[in-house]
GUMAR-948427 format. One record per residue: x, y, z of N, C-alpha, C in turn; residue in one letter. Coordinates in steps of 0.05 Angstrom, whole numbers, plus 5000, padded with zeros to 4 digits. Atoms other than C-alpha are relative to their C-alpha. Example, Ala and Ser with C-alpha at 12.3 -4.5 7.8 and 13.67 -1.06 7.14 Angstrom:
BEGIN
501849765000524649105156501850245000A/498449764999527349795143498550225014S/
***
This chain:
BEGIN
501750075024313735692963497550025018M/502749975005306735822956498449735000G/501550244999301735272967498849874979G/500550195018299435172906502149844983M/497550025018306635132871501249745017K/499550154992308034682924498149674992Q/501250305007303134142910500649974969L/499050115017304534212840502949894990S/497250154999311834062857500649675009V/501450154993309033512897499749714988L/502150145026304733232844502849854986R/497250075018311333142795500149875013T/498550224989315232822846499249774993Q/500650245007310632282851500849804972L/499450115021312032052780502849984993E/497250204994319331912805500749714997D/499750305006321131222783502049825024P/497550134980327031132826499149935029T/501049934967322531242892499649735004L/500850254982322430642937497250045013D/501550084987316530382978499050235016A/500749804980317430823038500450344983E/500149765006319531382994498250194993G/502249905009313731462957497349985023L/501450034975309431303025500850405006L/498849714993313632003049498250134980L/500949795022311632402991496850094998L/503350094984304232102998499450245017R/501449934963303732353072500350334993C/500249675005306533063052498850154976R/502049955014302433142992496649995004L/502549974992296232993034499650175022S/500249784976297733483091499850214976R/500749785024298033973027497650034999R/501150015008292233833002497549965028L/501649904971288533863078499750315007V/499549734996290934513085498850234973L/502549945015287134643023497049965001N/503350064994280334443052499349724977S/501150085015281133942992500349625014D/500550224983279433293038500649674983F/500350165018277332822981503449964988E/497549885011284033062946502449805021G/498550174986287332803008501049705005A/500650284990284732153020501349844979R/497850185023287131952945502850044995E/496649994999293832262952501649785016A/498750264981295331633004499949794986L/500650295026293231132946498749835020G/500350404975294130392983499550055027E/499049984968296130673046497550155012F/503649854982288330983061498849785011W/501550184986285030503105497850044990P/503649915012277830403079499049795032E/502350164979272630193138501250185024G/499249794977276530723193501549815014G/498450114987281430153201502850105007R/496549914994288930193228501349954974R/497149975030294030343164501849825002P/496650195002298629763149501850145006S/497549925002305329893172502149834996A/498550145008308029343150502250024979A/497949905008315929373130500650314991G/499049695008315930083144501850035026L/497949844973320830543193499350025014S/501649884988318230733248499550294999A/501449725014318631523218497649904987H/502250005025314631253162497749965008A/502750044986309830913208498750265016E/500749814985309231523253498950204983A/501449805010307731953196497149894981E/501850075004302931503161498050075018L/502950074981298831373226499850375010L/500549735000299032283234498750054978L/501049935024296732293166497249924995R/503350005006290231933164498750055025V/501849784971288632143244499650164989G/500949745009289132843217497250014976V/502750095025284232643152497549865010L/500250104985281032223194497550095018T/501049834984278532773242498150174974G/500649805020277433303183496949814982W/502350055007272632783142497749925015L/502949994988268832623204498150125007G/501249794994267133303223498750024964S/501149855023265233503147497749714986V/501950235006261432803139497649945024E/501550044979258332863205500049655015Q/500350254999260132143228500850035033R/499149954965259832013309502249835001V/497250094987266331723340502050014980Q/497649975024271131933281501450095022T/497849854982274532363333501449905019Q/499250234976276131853378501949804991E/497450115009279331453325501850094993R/497549825004283031993300501550115027A/498650114984285332083363502049905009K/499350214988287731473382503149944973D/497649955026291831503309501750235003L/497649804996295432143322501450025024I/497850024974297231983399501149694994A/497350155008300331343368502150074989E/497949955022303731713321502350205014S/498649764983305832263373502249825018L/498250144990308431623417503049964985S/496450085015313831403357500850284991L/498449755005315432103345502250065022F/498649894969317632203426501649764997E/498250334996320731463418502750084986A/496949965017325531733360500750205013L/498949744987326732443390499550154980G/500549925013323732713337498350275008E/501349834989321333373371498850194988T/501949825021318133833313497549745001A/502350135015314133253287498249865027K/502250134973311933043365498050225004A/502449764991309433793374498450074977A/501950005038306333753298496749785014E/502050274993302633083325498050185028A/501249904975300433413394498550294989Q/501749815001297734013362497349954988T/501850205010293833543314497549865020E/501350184982291133193371497750195026L/501149834986289233823407496950054985G/502149915019284934043350498449825005F/502850215005280433383349498650055026C/501449984970278733543433498850234988Y/500849815005277734253405497349974985W/503250065024272133963345497849845025R/501950084976269033573411499750225016E/500549864970269334153450501249975026G/497449934974274033993505501950215001A/497849755012277334563501502250015021L/497649874984281734523571502149754990D/498350175007284633903541501950094974E/498649805015285834263482502050164999A/498049834991289134753510502649985017R/497550304993293834323551501649944980V/498650135013295934023496501750144978L/498549845004297334613448501950155013T/498249814980300935023503502549834997R/498250194988304134363511502150024971E/498350075033306634303431501450335000A/497849685004309035073432502649985011L/497250074973314134853495501349874985G/497550185020317234383441502050154978R/498849865026318234903380501650135013L/498349725002324035373378499050124981G/500649945009325335893346500649944958E/499050065022327735473287497949964979G/502850145014321135183269497250134989E/502249725001317235853249497349934991A/501749965013312735573209497649815011E/501250184978310334953262498950155016L/500349824976310435453313497750254994R/502849815015305536013274498049865002G/503250255008300535353259499049945033W/500850124969301135223336499350255009A/500149734988300035973358496449974983L/503749965004293936043313497849735010V/502250314989290535303345499450105022R/500549904975292335603405498250165006A/501349755006289336223386497149955001A/503650115008282435883362498949895023L/501050024966281935603430498950095018V/500849804981281936133469497850164987E/502449855011277236473423497449855002R/502450154997271935953429500150035034T/500649894966272736033507499250245004A/499949684997272236733496501150105016F/497549904984278936813533501350204974R/499349735031279537433473503250114999L/497249895000285637773506502649784988N/498250225004288737123510501249914968D/500350125021287236933441501650294981A/498849755007289737653418503150025008L/496850014989296337613456501849814979M/499050135011297636963422500750044963L/499749905025295737193350502450184988L/498649785003300637813361502549884992N/497750145000306337273374500949924974E/500450175022304236913314500650224977A/499449805019304737543272501750064985A/497150005014312037663253501149764991P/499050205016312836903234497649954976L/501149985024307936983176500050314991Y/500049825017309737653154501049954976A/498750125025314137383102499249784978S/500050315007310836763094498150054961S/501450025025307436613016498249755006E/501450214997303535983041497050164998D/502950034987296536143032497449945019H/502350154986292635693061500850115027P/498749904975297035833129499250245009L/499849784987296336603120496250044999L/502949955008288336503103498749995022G/501549984977286836223169501150145019R/498849814980291736623209498650304999F/502249835013287537233184497049985004H/503050054996280536943199499650005026Q/500150004969282936723269500450235006T/499049784983284937363281497450255000F/502449765002278637743248498049855023G/502050014985274137323290501450085033N/498949924962278137533367499650284990T/500949764992277838233339496650084993L/502549935012270338193318498449985031Q/501549984978268037913390501150225019F/499149764979272938443423498150264991L/500849885009270238893381496850175008G/503049944996262338823383499850015033V/500849974972263038703465500550245006A/499249754992266539303474499050234990E/501349895010263039733429502650264983R/497949815010270039983392499949964970R/500950055033268840103316503450004990D/497050075013277240113307499249644998D/499050325003277539303323497449944979L/502150165014270539193283501850094970I/498949995025274439583226503049834993D/496650215001281339133234497649774992R/501650294996275938503247499150014958A/500350045032273538653168501550044987L/497750015022279938783135501749795006L/498450274996283038143172497349764989E/502150235017276337763135501150094972Y/500049895032277738153066503149775003T/498550245009284837803076500149745002A/501550315001282537133095499249964974A/500949975027278837183037501949944972G/499050055024283237342987501949774998F/498450294998288336803012498449685000H/502050285006282736303010499749974973F/500450075032281836432940502849894981E/498750155013287936372917501949735007L/499350244995289235762946497549814994A/501450175010283735472916497949925027G/501450154976279935342988497150065004D/502249975005272435382978499049945033T/500949964976271035203049500350195023P/500249744982273835703087499350224988N/501649745008271436233039497250035014R/501850014996265736013053498450005033A/499949994972266936053131500450335005R/499749695000269336773121497250134992T/503149855007263336963086497449975026E/501450084976259636633148500550245020N/499349864986264036993192499050344995N/501349715003262037733162497950025004V/502850044995254837523161499850095038G/500450054974255637423235500350285008Y/499349744990259338103248497950134991L/500449835008255038483208496649935011L/501950064990248438173241500350155033Q/499749814969251438443310500450274998R/499649645014251939113272497450045000L/503749895007243739103262500850004971G/499650105024246338983191498249834988R/500850255000241738483181500349894968F/500649945040239738613097502949824991A/497350065013247238543086501549705015E/499450314989248137933134499549804984A/501450235016243337533097501449984985H/498949975026246537693033502849785008E/497150154994254037373065498949675000H/500350305000249936753096498549864981F/501750135023246636613029502549904988D/498650175023253136522995501749815019R/499050174982256236193056498649734997A/500850225000251535693055499649804975A/500350115022251235592978502849904986A/497550055010258835472972500349765021L/498650234984258234963030498049804997F/501950325017252034532998500549944975A/499450105032255634492931502349815013S/498750204994261034132976499749785016L/502650304985255533653009501250075034G/499350024970258733973084498150095009D/501849954986252833883125500650125020G/500149854973255934063192499850274995A/500349754998258234723158496850154999S/502649945006251434853131499050055023V/502749894973247434753198502350275014A/498649834982253435263232498050334979Q/500349795013251135753175496950045011V/502549994988244335563196499350115024D/499649904970245435773267500850285005D/499649794998248436383255498250194994S/502649775008242636683214497449955019R/502249974978237336373267500850175017A/499849714975241336913314500050214987Q/501249645018239937433263497350005003C/502749945004233337263254499050095036L/500449974978232337213334499750315005L/498849734993236437953336497050194983A/501949775007231038213285497349885003E/502350074978224937893330498449864981G/501350155016223537363270499449715019R/500150184983222136843320499849714988Y/501350235013218036313286502949834982A/498850155015222936293228503149945009E/497850134986229136243274500149695011A/500350334981226635603313500349854972E/500450095017225635373242502149895001R/497150095008232935423221502449875020L/498050144983236135343288498549635002S/500850234999231834643292501449854983R/498050075019235234483230502849935005R/497749984989241134603254500849815022A/500450214979240234213316500949724989V/499350325008238933553281502049904981A/497750075022244433593227503049985023A/497850044979249833743289500249785013L/499450274989247233143325500549834992G/499250245000249432673287502650014991R/496950004997256932873293500349955022G/498849984969261432943342501350305009D/499149774997261933693345498150105018E/501950054969258833733410499450325011Q/499849714996260834503423498550174982S/502249965029256734703357498049985009W/502750064997251134263376498450195027L/502149804986250234653442500350264999A/501949765000250235263420497950044974E/502350125021245035043362497649975016A/501150034981241434893422498850135016L/501249684986241435513456498850214989N/501149955030239535853385496649925014T/502550105013233635393387498850125030L/502249944968231535523471500450254993G/501549724996231036233460497750064982C/501649955023227636173400497449985013A/502150184991222435693431499550245022V/500749824973222636133497497850254986A/502749735011219736783456497349944988R/502050045019215236443421496849875027L/501050054978212636263491498949705011G/500150294988213235533501502049945016R/497450014982217035543563501149705014D/499250264985216834833588501749844968A/497850095024220834633513502050155000E/497649854989224735193528501849985015A/498550074978227235003588501749754995R/498850315004228134243565502450104986A/497650025027232534493504503050175014T/497849754988236935033544501449725016L/498650184973238034513600502049734985E/498750245016239933973545502850154988R/497649825010245034593514502349975030A/498150004988247934563578501249755013A/497850324990248733833594501749924977L/498250045026251833803518502950175002V/497349934999256734283536502149865026G/498950074982258433963603501049734998E/499850205011259433263574502250064979R/498049915019263433603517503050005018A/497149854987268233963569500450294994G/499949695005265834603544498750165024D/501449834982264134903604499450315004V/500949745003263435593584497650064979E/502450065014258335333526497449945022A/502250094977253835033590500250235017A/501249764991254535673626499250194984G/501149805012252336103574496949874994R/503150245000245835493567498850165021A/501949924981244335743637499550255003R/500849764994245236443632497950084986L/501949965020240636383568496949895019A/502550094983235436033620500150195019L/501049664985235736703666498650144987I/501449785012234137113618497850004981E/501850065010229536833584497049875014E/501950234984225536363633500050185029L/498549924972228136783696497550025026G/502549914989221137043716498149795003E/502850304995217436313710501249855021R/497950234989223235963752499450105031L/499449894961222835933831502450075008D/496849894998228336313867502449835008P/498850214992230935643895502049954972R/499049965020232335503821501750114991T/499349755016233836153796502650025016L/498049984994239236153842502449715003R/498150265005242635453833501150064968E/499449955035242635693750502150165002L/497949845001246536293765502649845011Y/497550034982251536043819501749734972V/499450205015252635433759500950204978A/498449835012253236013709501850074998A/496749874993258836403740501749765004D/497850224998261835763751502549944975E/498949965014262535643688501550144980G/498449825015264336273656502150205012L/498849884985268136503711502850104987R/497749845015274536593662499250054972K/499549965034271936863603500450325005T/499349635014274737543573498250124987Q/501849835015268537763540498350115011Y/501249724975265738403570497049944988A/502749955007258838283531499249785024E/500650164991258137633569500250025034V/499949854977260837923630497350175012V/502649704996255238483623498249815012A/502950184992249837943619500649875029R/499150194977252837533677499050205022L/500549874980251538163720497250094997R/503949934995244638313693498449855014R/500750144991243237683703499249975035A/500849894968245137753782498250125011A/502149844985241738313794497049884993R/502750105005235237933767499749845015R/500550214985236237393809499550075027V/499949794975237137823864497850075006F/503449914998230738173855498049894999E/502850284998226337563843500049935030I/499849984975229637383910499350115018Q/500849824966228437933951496949964995G/502949935004221037943917499249765020E/502050254993219237233938500850015028A/499349994975223337304011498450055019A/501549824975219037834041497249924991A/503049974998212437754055498350264996P/501949665007206638324038501650145025P/499349774977207738544109502350095010A/498049854997214338604107502250054981A/498849905020216638854043501350245001R/499049694989218139554075501349965027E/498849974977223839454123500350275020V/499649824988224239794181502250255000D/497949815003228340474170502049975024A/497449904970232040504238500549695001K/498250384996233839694230498349885011G/502350144983230739294283500749754984G/499850275001229438494270497950014973R/501550035026227738324199498749734999E/501250244994225137644219500249924970G/500750195031221837244154501750144976A/498949815027224537824104502649914991A/496850065007231837644108501050274984G/498949885014236937944076500150154972A/501649925031233837964002498550355004A/501149825000229138374031500650295008A/498649764991233438884071501650064980L/497549895013238238954020498450124970I/501449895006232339113978498650255000A/500249734998229439614009502050235002A/498149835008235539954019501250094978A/499949845023236740033952498150134990T/503249805003229940343934500350235022A/500349704986231140833987503550194988R/497449865005238740963955499550054966E/499750015022236840873881500650294983S/500249735004234541603873503350175001H/496549834999243141753897501649904985A/497549995013246041413853500949645009G/498650264995247140663894499349714996G/501650245009242440203847501849784990A/498250185022248839963815501149805021G/498950324991250539433871498049785002V/502250225006248438763858502249755020V/498950274980249638183916500049734988F/500350235013251137543884498249835020A/501250204986246336993909500549835019P/498250164979251536563947499950315021E/498549864982253137253981497950095024A/502249954979245837364008499349775010V/500550214980245236664026501550015027A/498449974972251536804079497950195010A/500849794988247937444098497249885021L/501950214995241736994110500849875028D/499350144973245736584157500650085018A/498249794981249337114189497450125020S/501749934978242337394210498549825014L/500950284988239836704228501250025034E/499050044981245036634277500050265020A/499249744976245237324311495950114994A/503449974995236637184316497950324979G/501349715020234937714257500950235008G/500549654989237738324297502550004969E/499049905024240238704230500150264999A/498249694993243039374252502449954982E/497150035011249939174237500250004972A/500150105025247838894172498750294982L/501449775008243539474150502850224999R/497049825012249839994159502049914988R/499750075022252639574118500250054976S/501650095030249439494063499250294996V/500349715002247840314073502650114986E/498149995004254740424071501149984975R/498550075031256540034011498950164977T/501549925011250440363973500850325000L/499449805000252540933987502750114989E/497449955003260040963968500549884970A/499550105033258740563898500150174987A/499349835023261740913841499449834974D/501150235026257740543779498749735017G/500850244986256539803779502449865022E/498050134977259239373842498749774998V/500250294990258738643848500849855019F/498450054974259338423915498649594998V/500550365008260637603920500649905024G/500750204976260737063971502850165017A/498149944989268037273992500950205017E/500649634993267238064002497849905027A/501250064982262137834054500349885027V/497550194980265937274091501650245020A/498449744986271137884105498150155012V/500449844977266438324129497949875025V/501450184972261837814170502449945022L/497650064975268637654208501150265017L/499749704993270538424214497950075017R/502149914981263838544245500149815025Q/500550204977263537924289502350095020K/496849914984271538134316498550275012N/499849814987269138794330497350105019S/503049944992261538834342498650274991G/501549745017260639394300499549924967E/499949935031257939514226501150274991G/499249755019258340014171502849964980G/497350115020263939624136498549994973Y/500649955027263939714057499949724988D/500250345001261738984029501750104969F/499150045025264539253958503550095002A/497250044995271439423993501349965029R/499850124974271838974049502950075017P/496949934990279839064060500450275009W/499149774996279439784068500750045034D/498449924964283039994138501049715015G/499650224983284239294156503349985009F/496850084982290439154205499449755007S/499850234988292138504224499749965023L/499450084972295038604287497150235014K/501449894979289539154303496749734999A/502550244993283838554291501049815015E/498750234983288638044326499450175037T/500249924977288538564386496150055020R/502649964997281238674380499049615014R/500750324995280337854384501249935022F/498250064979285137834439498550075031E/499749834983282838314485497649865027R/502950154971275638034521501449725008P/497750234994280637374523500650075028F/498249874978284637764570498450065024V/501849864970279338154615498849715007E/501950084975275737524631502149785010L/498850134991281837184644500550115033A/500249814976282837744696497450015020L/502649974976276337734720500649715014R/500250254987276536954732502549965022A/497650004985282937004772500250295011S/500749834988280337584809502650215004A/497549775008286038044774502049885010G/497550054994291737654796501549874972K/498650005031296237654729501649694999V/498950285003300037014747498149674988S/501350135001294036634753498649994971H/501950005026290336914697502049944969A/498250035031297236824644499749665002A/501250374992296036014673498249964978K/502750085015289336104639500450034977L/501049755017290636494579503949794990L/496850255020297935914558501550155010G/497049824996302936404579502049795020F/499150164991308236054607502350175030A/499149884978310736634654497950275002Q/503349815000306337184679501150334993A/499349675015311337824652498749994971N/501150025025309137584582497450134995Q/503249795003301637764601500750295015L/500249664979303638434645501550084967N/499749885029307538574573498150084977S/501850015024302138424529497850285007L/501849774982297838864579499950304993I/499049764992302039454589500250034963K/499549785027303739574509497049934980T/501949985018297239324473496650055014K/502750034997291339284519500550215027H/499449934981293239844571497850075018P/502149924989286540024587499249675022D/501650334979285439224630502850085020L/498750004982291139564673498850035029L/501150024972287139674731497449755000E/500650215000284139074718501549715018A/498850114988289638734752500550095033R/500649954974290638684828503350185002T/497249834989296939164859502549814988P/497350045007303638954829501949975028V/498849914965307238754904502749904983V/496849985003315038824891500849725013G/499550224994318638164911502550095028R/497549974973321938164984503049844997K/497750104997329238044989500149845032R/499150144971331537515042501750065016S/496949964978335837645102500849875000I/497750255002338737015100501950044978I/497950005025341337145034501950285001G/497749784995343937855048502349915023K/498150104978346737525117502649904977G/498350135016350337055068502450164982R/498049845011352837645022502150055020A/498849824982355637975082502749845005R/497250234994360137375101501549894981R/497850105021362437215032501750274988K/499449755012364637965022501050145029N/499549904973367138115090501850334997P/499449774999368938885103502950015005S/
***
């Protein structure tokens, strides 16, 4: 049954005079749920009638069964979260979460698994609004685990919500997998509000993938999904989501450089949201338009709009959206040359994201700091920013963000390399030798400069990898020959862009220390590795030293090395270190006892 038809049927049933108080409540809850799906939040509040608590209080459940109480708490909690978002009221998500969590506990106690899963999905959505993506992910995935094949509608709804969480976290492949799983569940559906949300989330995911990977086929599919979403929202009479679709299409067009068309869609989205009094959504459109203006080079206009978006979003609980708007504002101010204000704004964006639990938003803010202000920050601060950005974005599947992060790593490395090398030490001795104060960064920079014309400039060392190499150089008294050989081999063997992290450096340094040689490839640190061979290399010096200390006596050397018997050491030398055979004193055969022989003859007379 379609959404509009369901609404009509439910409203007719409310007029049934035979309904008792609890039956009337449950019917009102069903009607309120349908109106929320249509984004008619005021209608949903009116549908609850006298059961809606004023002033944010807990609804009265006097005289209700446990099931009816749980249903009322769920509906009031869900509606509280939506109204708090639209009306930008602080702390409403916390109140919504408390009510929904209480309903979840009641449904679990009653053994109503499907209703518990619905409550858990709605609870996760409240966390999503706040930007607490990890909590939202856990709750939504657990809800999916509760739902079997017989709960197609609820399962499809939970899958779309789970995909929305992953899309927000830029885990786009995960989102796409969830949406593909949901697609068969919506194939025969006539529920326009649910279909609209499914196509809208699908379009969002395809849009980001298509733009990041420069795939026209995905962008075309995204536009088709948005068209389908708009169609279903119009049939459902869902104006807010029609407006969101307009905003999404505008954002996609601005990413494609079609700025005039993008502004037309932003205009329509803003007008629709303004007519509804939805200030938070108007602010989101302002932020989208500000990003478009940034791309056009219209920085002053971008600052004005993003500042308005920050002011509006700062009044509510949607901290992830606030972090994104602050990010946009920081970039606009940076491009207007106001460095101190830009830095403070981007640092605030990172802090807001972290406090909300949206580590990806915090990571993107720190990445923007490097991109916009990198050359005006000291090397140590820049390195710390990169490490924090890399940590925040380590799980992202958004190719564009990964590419930006790699470019930022190269920029940090270049700035650090320039700062590390004093003027007299800018050019590293081509023959190796001691690097002194120049350090690893200068050595890598010089090797890269020599190799760049041959294609090796695509190798980027993470700041923490450079720090590990610096520590190794310091421990070696500045001796850089082995390091220089490894860097040069890495550059020579590089095929396209290569990112060298701290773990790769740790492997190479350990192998280098064990073998006493350089020339390992940082990009392929495990190439040619054999634990048995490395173990032999490690143990050989100790065997040799023990033999020297015992003047070649294997029995004494075996005790020094912790062997229980000398023949164990003899076997090790023969099979693994035959070059040390000459370091032993000659093995003297054991003499037989004359007495023993005599006794043997007496026991066995001829």
